[in-house]
C-alpha positions in Angstrom: -23.8 4.6 -21.4 -22.2 7.2 -19.4 -21.2 7.0 -16.2 -20.7 3.4 -15.7 -20.3 1.8 -11.8 -17.5 -0.2 -12.8 -17.6 -3.2 -10.4 -15.3 -6.4 -8.6 -16.5 -9.8 -7.8 -15.1 -11.4 -5.3 -16.1 -14.6 -3.6 -14.7 -18.5 -3.8 -17.7 -19.9 -4.9 -17.8 -20.5 -8.5 -21.9 -20.8 -8.1 -22.1 -17.9 -6.5 -20.0 -15.9 -8.6 -22.2 -16.6 -11.8 -25.0 -15.5 -9.5 -23.9 -12.2 -9.4 -22.5 -12.2 -12.8 -26.1 -13.2 -14.2 -27.9 -10.0 -12.0 -25.4 -7.7 -13.3 -25.9 -8.4 -16.6 -28.9 -7.6 -16.1 -28.2 -3.8 -15.4 -26.8 -2.0 -18.2 -25.1 0.7 -15.7 -23.1 -1.9 -14.3 -19.7 -3.0 -15.9 -18.4 -6.0 -15.1 -14.0 -5.4 -14.4 -13.7 -9.1 -12.8 -14.6 -12.0 -11.0 -12.4 -13.1 -8.9 -11.9 -16.2 -6.7 -10.0 -14.5 -4.1 -9.1 -11.6 -2.4 -5.4 -11.3 -3.4 -6.4 -11.5 -7.3 -9.0 -8.7 -6.4 -6.3 -6.9 -4.5 -4.1 -6.5 -7.7 -6.9 -5.6 -10.1 -7.8 -2.6 -7.3 -4.1 -1.4 -7.3 -4.1 -1.0 -11.3 -7.4 0.2 -12.0 -10.1 2.7 -10.5 -12.8 0.6 -9.0 -16.3 2.2 -8.2 -17.6 -1.2 -6.2 -16.7 -4.6 -4.8 -19.4 -7.5 -4.6 -17.7 -9.1 -1.5 -18.0 -12.4 0.3 -17.2 -12.7 3.9 -16.0 -16.3 4.7 -13.2 -17.2 2.5 -10.2 -19.0 3.0 -6.6 -17.3 3.6 -8.4 -13.9 4.3 -11.8 -13.2 4.8 -13.8 -10.1 3.1 -14.1 -8.3 6.1 -10.1 -8.5 7.1 -9.3 -7.5 3.3 -11.7 -4.0 3.8 -9.3 -3.4 7.0 -6.4 -3.6 4.9 -7.4 -1.3 1.8 -6.9 2.5 2.9 -9.2 4.3 0.5 -11.9 1.4 -0.6 -14.5 1.6 -3.0 -18.5 1.2 -2.2 -18.9 -2.4 -1.1 -22.0 -4.7 -0.4 -21.3 -7.7 1.0 -22.8 -11.0 -0.2 -22.4 -14.1 2.1 -24.6 -16.7 3.8 -23.5 -15.5 7.3 -26.0 -13.1 8.9 -23.5 -12.9 12.3 -21.4 -10.3 10.4 -23.8 -7.8 9.3 -23.2 -5.3 12.5 -18.9 -5.5 11.7 -20.2 -5.2 8.1 -21.8 -2.0 8.8 -19.3 -1.1 11.1 -16.7 -0.6 8.0 -19.6 1.5 6.1 -20.7 -1.3 3.9 -23.2 -0.3 1.2 -25.4 -2.6 1.8 -25.3 -6.6 2.7 -26.9 -9.3 0.9 -27.4 -12.4 2.6 -27.5 -15.5 0.6 -29.6 -16.0 -1.2 -30.7 -13.1 -2.8 -33.2 -12.3 -5.4 -32.6 -9.9 -8.3 -35.3 -7.3 -6.8 -33.3 -7.2 -3.5 -29.5 -7.0 -5.6 -31.0 -4.0 -7.8 -32.1 -2.1 -4.1 -28.3 -2.8 -3.0 -27.0 -1.3 -6.4 -29.2 1.3 -6.4 -27.9 2.3 -2.9 -24.0 2.4 -4.7 -25.4 5.0 -7.6 -27.4 7.5 -5.0 -23.5 7.3 -3.0 -21.7 7.7 -6.1 -24.0 10.4 -7.4 -22.7 12.7 -4.0 -19.1 11.6 -4.3 -19.1 12.6 -7.8 -20.1 15.8 -7.1 -17.3 19.1 -6.9 -15.3 17.9 -4.1 -14.5 21.1 -2.6 -18.0 22.5 -2.7 -18.9 25.6 -0.9 -20.6 25.2 2.4 -23.0 27.7 3.8 -21.1 30.9 5.0 -21.8 31.5 8.5 -20.4 34.8 10.5 -19.4 32.9 13.3 -16.0 31.1 14.7 -17.5 28.5 16.7 -20.7 26.6 16.8 -22.4 24.1 19.6 -22.7 20.6 19.6 -24.4 17.9 22.2 -22.9 14.7 22.7 -22.4 12.8 25.9 -25.4 14.6 27.7 -23.3 18.2 27.2 -23.5 21.0 24.4 -19.6 21.5 23.8 -18.9 24.2 22.2 -16.5 23.8 18.8 -14.0 26.6 17.8 -14.0 25.9 14.2 -10.1 27.7 14.8 -9.0 24.7 16.5 -11.2 22.1 14.4 -8.1 19.6 13.0 -11.0 16.9 11.1 -13.9 15.0 11.4 -14.4 11.2 10.3 -17.6 9.9 9.2 -18.0 7.1 11.6 -21.1 4.9 10.3 -24.5 7.0 10.3 -22.4 9.9 12.9 -19.5 11.5 13.0 -16.0 11.7 14.8 -14.5 15.2 15.9 -11.3 15.8 17.0 -9.9 19.6 17.7 -7.2 20.6 19.5 -8.9 20.4 22.8 -11.5 17.7 22.8 -12.8 14.8 20.7 -16.4 14.1 20.5 -18.6 11.8 19.4 -22.3 13.2 18.4 -25.3 11.8 17.3 -25.0 13.9 14.0 -24.2 12.6 10.3 -21.1 13.9 8.7 -23.2 15.6 5.9 -25.0 17.6 8.7 -21.8 18.6 10.5 -20.1 19.5 7.2 -23.2 22.0 6.6 -22.0 24.0 9.9 -19.0 24.6 8.9 -18.0 27.4 7.4 -16.4 27.2 4.2 -12.6 28.8 4.7 -10.2 26.4 5.4 -12.1 23.1 6.0 -11.5 21.0 2.9 -13.0 17.8 1.8 -10.5 15.4 1.0 -12.4 11.7 1.3 -15.6 10.5 1.3 -15.3 10.4 5.2 -13.3 12.6 6.0 -13.4 16.6 6.3 -10.1 18.7 7.0 -9.3 22.1 8.5 -6.1 23.2 5.9 -4.4 25.3 8.7 -3.4 22.2 10.4 -2.2 20.8 7.9 1.5 19.3 8.8 3.1 17.7 5.6 1.5 15.8 2.7 3.3 12.5 1.6 1.9 10.7 -1.3 -1.8 10.0 -1.1 -1.9 11.3 2.6 -2.1 14.1 4.3 -0.7 14.4 8.0 -2.2 16.9 10.9 -0.2 16.5 14.0 0.5 12.8 14.0 -2.7 11.5 12.5 -2.3 9.8 9.1 -5.6 10.6 6.9 -6.4 9.1 3.2 -6.5 11.4 0.0 -9.6 9.7 -1.8 -8.9 9.5 -5.7 -11.8 11.1 -7.1 -11.2 14.3 -4.4 -7.1 14.3 -5.0 -7.3 16.8 -8.0 -9.1 19.8 -6.2 -7.7 18.7 -2.7 -3.9 19.6 -4.6 -5.7 22.9 -6.4 -6.9 24.0 -3.3 -3.2 24.5 -2.0 -1.7 26.0 -5.4 -0.2 23.2 -6.4 -0.6 21.2 -9.8 -1.3 17.3 -10.0 
């Protein structure tokens, strides 16, 4: 089967790992790469091969799942699996796809995996896709009880923040109640590049590129693995 979802299970409890392994076995679209008892084993795998999805426990010894996720510059999709509902807000702040509260059923597991499939389908579309062209050099966006004029020429980058978007320009930073995809639809195609599932940048504002990072002034922005080839091509550079 093509387009399988490669995944890791990370949980310090053997029984919990076995349950998720069995659930994965029912879904032919899932390719289970490994079932790990701690985040350090998972980290080695993430550094050596491409992974689409982590089933990640939270309450683990030495380094918990949330702390581990914060160490990853370009994390895969995350489904948290935990017995502690009080961590849900932190999980979604880190853009987790779903939060499964143990013990969870197979049908609830399938719902979570389907969310990942939808997310990956969007990510695997052409990275630098045409955005509806506009002749305007600016747009107006409502935030903080005001209507802000956003000049495209001064825009530095925008970042997805949960269900909203952080917009950073040379002269202002605003955080409107607007989705990342809705903001992308406002941008003119020229000069704006998607280089990560959570970032779009103004190519004209790049100061330099180093490894898998783009620097805009003093801000460091990661280049997603699925976006790197198209990003370099847009700069006229071979991968």
